[in-house]
N, C-alpha and C positions, 0 to 999 in steps of 0.2 A: 406481407413478408413474415416468415416465421421468426419468432423470437429466439435469441441465442442464450443458452444457459451460461451463467457466470462461472468462471473458474476461480479456484483458490487464488491464483495470481490473476491480475487484471490484464493478461495478454492472451492473444489468440493468433494462430497462424491462418493465413488466408491464401494458400497456394492455388486453390481452384474455386472453392465455394466458401461458405461461412459456417461450416459445421463446428459446433462447440458443445462439449459435454462436461458433466461434472458428476462424480459419485458422491452421494451425501447420505444421514441416519437418526434414532430417537431414544432418549432416556426418559423414563417416567419421572415426573417431577415429584418432589417431596414437599409436604406442607409444613411450614415453619410454625412453631408453637408461639402463642401470643404472650406467654409468660416467660421472660428471660430468667436464666439461672446463672450462678457463678461457674458452673461446669456440669459435665454429664453426670448421670447417676452412677452409683458405685457398682451397678450390675456389670457382669462380664461383658466385655466389648468383643464383638465378632471381628476377626481380622483375616478371614479366609476367603473374602470376596475378591473380585478383580481389582488389580492395582490401578487406581485412577489418580489424576492430578486435580487439585482444587485451588481456587483462589478464595481466601477468607479476608473480607474487608472489615476493618475494625475502626473504632474511634482512634484518632491520633493521640499521641502521648505515650511515654514509655510505660506508665502504669497500666494503661488499658491493654497495650500490646503484650506486656508481660503476662497479664492475667489470661488473655486469650491463648497465648502460647502454651500455658499449662493445661488449659482445657483441651487444646488440640492434641497434646500428648495423651491425656486421659481418654480421649475419644479414639485413640488408635491412629493418630496422624503423626507424620514426620515432617518437620519444617525443612524445606529446601532452601529458602531464603526469605527474609522479611524486609520489606521496603518500609521501614518505620516512618520515613518522611511523608508517606501518603497513606499509611495504614493498610497496606496490602501484603498478605502473607501467602506464599506459595507452599502448598502442602501435598504430600503423597499419602494415600491411605488405602488399605484393603478392607476397611469397614464399610459395608454397603449402606449403613445408616449414618456415615460420617457427616454429610452435609446437613441432613435433617437434625442431627444431634448438635452440631456446632452452631447452627442458627439460633438455638435456644439460649446460647451463652450471653450473659450480659457483656456489652462492649462490642458485640458482633453486629454490624449493620446488614451484611449479606454474605452468603457463601454459596459456591456452586462448583460443580464438576466442569472442568475445561474441555472435556472430551467424553465421548460415549464408548470409545474403544479402549481396552486396557493398554497400559504402557508397555508395548511390545513392538518389535520391528514390524513395520507395515509391509504389505505385499506388492505395493505399486509405486512407481516413480512418477505417476501422472500429475504434474503440476502445471500443465499448459503445454501446448504443442511446441516442439522444438523449432528454433528459427530456421528459415530457409537460408542456407549458406550462400554467400556471394560467390559467383563463378569467376574463374580466372579471366574469362573473356570480358565480363562486365567490369572487373577491376581495371583491366588494361584500357578499355574504352573510356572509363571515367578518368583515368590518369591522363589520357591524351586530351581530354576536354578541360582539365584543371587549368585555371588561370594563375597568374602570379599571386602568391600569398595564400592559395588554397591548398589544403591537404589533398592527396591524390584521389581519395574517394568522395570528397566533398561535393563534386558535381551531382552525385546521386542522392544527396541529402536535401531534397526539396523542402524538408521541414524547417531548415535553418532560415532561408529567405522568407518563409511563410510568417515567421515571427520577428523578422528583421535582425536575426542574430548575426548574420554575415556583416551587416552594416555596424552593428554594435561592437563587433570585434576590432573594427578600425579605431574605435575610441577606447575601449577597455575590454579585457578578457576576464576580468574579475581578480579578486585579491587572494593571495595565498593564505591570508589570515582567516578566510571563510571556509568552513567545511560543510559539505552536504553528506549526511549519513544515508546510505541506501539500506533501509530495513527490509530485508528480502531473503532470497535463497542463497546468498553468499556472493562475494565478488572475487574474481580472479585478479588479484593485484599484480600478478606477473605479466599481464598483457602489456605489450609495449606502448599502447595508447593510454593505459591507466597508471602504469608504474610511476611516471614522473609526478603525478598528482595525488598519489595514494597516501592517506594518513593512517599509518599503522596504530599510532597511539589512540586513535578514536575508533578503532575497530575491535570487534569481539564476536564470539559465538554465544547467543542467548537462548539456544533451543531448550535447555532445561529450565529456564526461568532465572538462572543465575549466570552472570557473564563469565566466559572463559576467554582469556587473552593469550592462550597458547599460540605461538607463531603459526600462522596459516589457518587457524581455527575458523576464520571468517570466510574461507574459500569454499566453493562448491566442490565436493568430492567427485570422484569418477562416477559417472552415471547420474549425477544430480543435475538439477535444472540449470540452464544457462540464463535464466530470467534476470537475476540480479546483476550479472555482468553486463548484459545488454542495457539495462536501466542506467548503470553507472557510466557507460560510454556516452549516452545521450546527455547526461549532465555535464561531464567534465573530461571527456577524451581530450588529450593534450593536442594543441596546435603545434605539431612537431615535424611537419613535413612528411608524415606517414599516416596511413589509415584514414580514419574519420575525424571529425571535429565536434566537440561538445558544445552545448549552449553556452557554458561558462568555462572555457578551456583553461582559465588561469586560476580557478579555485581548487581546493582540495576535495577529495571524495573519500569516504570511508565505507567499510562494509560491516553491517550488523546482521549476522545470520540468524534468522528466526524460524526457518522452516525445517521440519524433520527430514530425514532422508527420503521419506515418502511424499514430502511436499505439503505437510499440514502446518498451518500457521496457528498454533494454539495460543490462548490468551496469556499464559504465563510468560511465553517467549516475547510476545508483543509488549507486555508490561516492562519486561527487562530491557527491550530495545529502546523504549521511550525514556526509561530511567537512566540508562547508560548515556544516551544522547544528552540528557539534561545535565548530568553530573560532569560530563566532559566538556560542557560549554559549546556543544555543536549548534551551529546557527540554523540549519535546515535539516529536516528529515523528509525522505520520500517514502511513501507507503503505497505500493502498487499491489495490493492483495486485499482479501477480506479475512477476518479472523474466524478460523474454523471452530467447531464443526457446523455452526449455524450461519447461513447466508444472511438471515435477519434474526436479531436477538430480541425477544419479546420481554418487555418489562414486567408482565404479569406472570412470568415463569421464574421461579426462584433461582434456578441455575443460570439461565440466560441473563437475567437482570444483574446477577453478580458479576458476570463477565463484562457487561456494559459499564458497571460501576468501576471495576478494577482498571480496565483499559482507559476509561475516561479520566480517572484520577491521575494515571500516569501521563496521558497526553496533556492534560491541563498543567501538571507540574512542570513538564518540559517547556510549555509555553510561558509559564511564569518565570522560568529561568532564561527566557529569551529565544527559545527555539520556535521557528515557524514550521508547522507540520502540514505537509502537502499529501493528498491522497487521491487515488483513482476512483472514479464514480462507479465503475462496474460495466460489464459487457453483456448485459441481458436485454438491452433496448427497453428497459423498464422506465416508466414515468414514476419517479420516486415521490411525486407530489399527489398522486391519486390516493383514494381512501382504501383501496384493496388490491393486493397483488397475490397471485397464487404461487406459492413456493413449493416446488415438488422435489427439491434437492437437499433438504436438510433433515437430520444431520448427515454430514457427508463422510463420516468415518465408520458408520455402521449401516443401518438400513434407513433410507429416507422415507418420510411420510409426506403426504399432501396436506397442506394447510393454507388457509387464506389469512394474510396478515395485513395490518395497517402500517405502512412504513413510517408513519409519524410516531407509532408506539413500539414498533419492532425495528430496531436499527441495524443497518449494515455498518459494522465497525471495522476500522476507525473512520471511514469516510463521512459518516453522518454524525460524528461527535461534535459538540460545540467547539468552535475555534479552529477546527481543521479546515484547510482550503480544499474544497471538493472540485475535481477537475473532470470535465467532459472531453471527449475526443472529437477531432475533426480530421477530414481526409485532405487529399491533395487539391481538391477543388474548393476547399474552405467550408464545406458543408458538414453537419453533424455526421460522424461515422455511423454506418448502418447499425452497428452493435451497441453504440454508446448509450448508457443510461442518461437520463435527463430529468428535468423537473423544476418548475418555477419555485424559487425560494430554497432550492437545494444546491443547484450548480452555482459555484462562485465564478469560475472562469473556464475558458476552453483553450485547448492547445492541440497541435498535431499528434494524433495517435495512429494515423494511417487507416486505410480501408482497402477493400478489394480493388485491384487495378481496373477491373471491369466497371466498377461503380464510380471511382474517382481516380482516373489516370493522371499522373503528374506531367508537367511540361518537360520536354527534353532539355538537357541530356539525362535527367532522371528517367528511370524506366519502370520502377516498381512503386505501387501505391502505398506500400508499408514503410516502416521506419528502419533505416540501416544503422547498425551500431555494432559494438564489440561483442565477441563471444569468447568463452573460455578457451585457452590454448593458443591465443594469438589470432583467432579468426574474426570474421565479420559476417553478419547475416541480418535478415529482415524479420521483423515481428510487427504485429499490429495489436492494438488494444488500448483501453484507457491506462493500462500499465505503461504505455509508451508516451501517453499525453502528460501524465503526472510528472515525469522527470524533466520535461521541457519547462514546466512551471517551476519546479524546484531549481532549475538552472537560472531562470529569470529572477527568482527570489534571491539567489546567491549573488547575482549581479547588482540587485538593489541594495542588498546588505553590504556589498563591497563599496558601493558609492556612498552609503550612509551607515557607517560602522556603529554609530551610537543610537541608531533607531531601534525602538522596541519592536517586539513581534507584532503588536497591534499596528504600529506605524508602518512597518514593512508590508503587512497585508493590505493596509489601506492604499499604499502607493501601488501595489500590484493591481488591485481592482480598478483604481482610478486611471491608471495608465493603459489598461487593456483597450484594444480597439473595438468599439461597439459594433456588434454584428447583429443585424436584424434577422427575424425568423425567416423572411423570404417567402418564396412561393410554397404552396402545399408540398409537404415532404414525401416525395415518391422516389426513393433512392434507386430502386431497380427498374423504374420506368414502366411498370406494368399497369398503370392507371389507378392503383390503389394507394391511398395515403397511408404511409407506414408509421408515422408518429406525428403528434400534434404539438406544435411549439406555441406556448402561451407567453404573453408579456410584450414589452416594448422593445424598441431598437436598443435602448441603453441597458435593459435588463430583462432577460427572458429565460425560459426553461432549457433551451438548447445550449446557449453559450454564456449564461450568467451575464457578467458585465462586458464580456467580449473575449476576443483572442488576445492572449498575453503579448506584450510588446517589449522585446529585449532592447531595442534601440532607446526607447524612453527610459528604460531601467538604468542606462548608463549616462544619460545626458540630462536627467532632471534631478 
């Protein structure tokens, strides 16, 4: 079976086949000096290059940060925001040698450009295929099949009984004191299924790297992706007698918008997203994307390693504050535990190059960062989704992300092998991807946190993995039935590369 290229967001549409594309590009790396200085030389600084965004990672402490900020100005940089708590400074500069220069400054541990394309409006809106809208006939048929206590479209949500969320709701729908932040393309909080549970105080637009709390700034604008709104519905669509039902319909959901109008998730925005969640005391974040422009960020590259360090500092800070960070594993059908993967898609904001990377040294962030819950996707038959990344020692748990209806058709009355959820403007539609699996896990985490409000992030993650339903590798994986093994699952029944410790269990989350 052909591999599917991973998108910026971890969602794909499967209306007929499994076609998936990504546009990706390359910035020559600069070599850092071995001799740090207190600041750049007094020579004239060139500031007529392309305007780029950078992250500068410093030693923590006000003295070190203050010294580095002066050096940033001397090197032709402008500070956008400084996250002194973690020693990460977001900078704009038109000095082509800014990163090379600032790396030589005493107190700087790393620095790198977050993009290879200048800070200008991009030409494309491509952040993942749009959802397949639910037809009026399907909606009417579902409503006719709904039983007492079900929302009208719930019969089409095969994913809820797959993780026993329907049974869990009879015990608990989650606590209003728990908020799940959707770090994504924006959330339409005016949707009737999301409005009752939306947490405005925990929402912001982080696209520039600094939080903007202007009313509605967290929403997708006209023409922007429906991805974040779909994710939010899977987590916490209200059980209100209308539309769909979320995994945790009693908890709060917020929107932290981190994608540009063109759909790029740059590091400064992701850092801002984690920091906003941490400082707002948000219990769970969902991260259904990879950080642009590199599908994999190699630690031996000075720019890419700086991005890993910045995003890693922010995610660890959020976790120390009590936040559980959940992330999608990706849609390339890659084994992330192998020694070599060919990446033909990076960087994706200019011209991609072909490179062979070791995923142990070149990380897909945030999903491969330490402490982050990494989620693989399953289809309606409970098998690994055809596109889902996998890997022994990488995948923590699995959850429904949907698959082609041809490969994994659901049991009636459900009719579509993908995941049904909310769309901007009050609509509903189907999507598939590890993007759709991750919010199922975020919802279960929210249920666990609701039942155990004083549990630490570590304890919640431990409960999540221990409560998961162990899922064996099973027969050789030939998802399209053509006689060729499409992926190899390694490990035991209790822990393997396809499903981690197993399929998450919402019922155990509320009764244990």
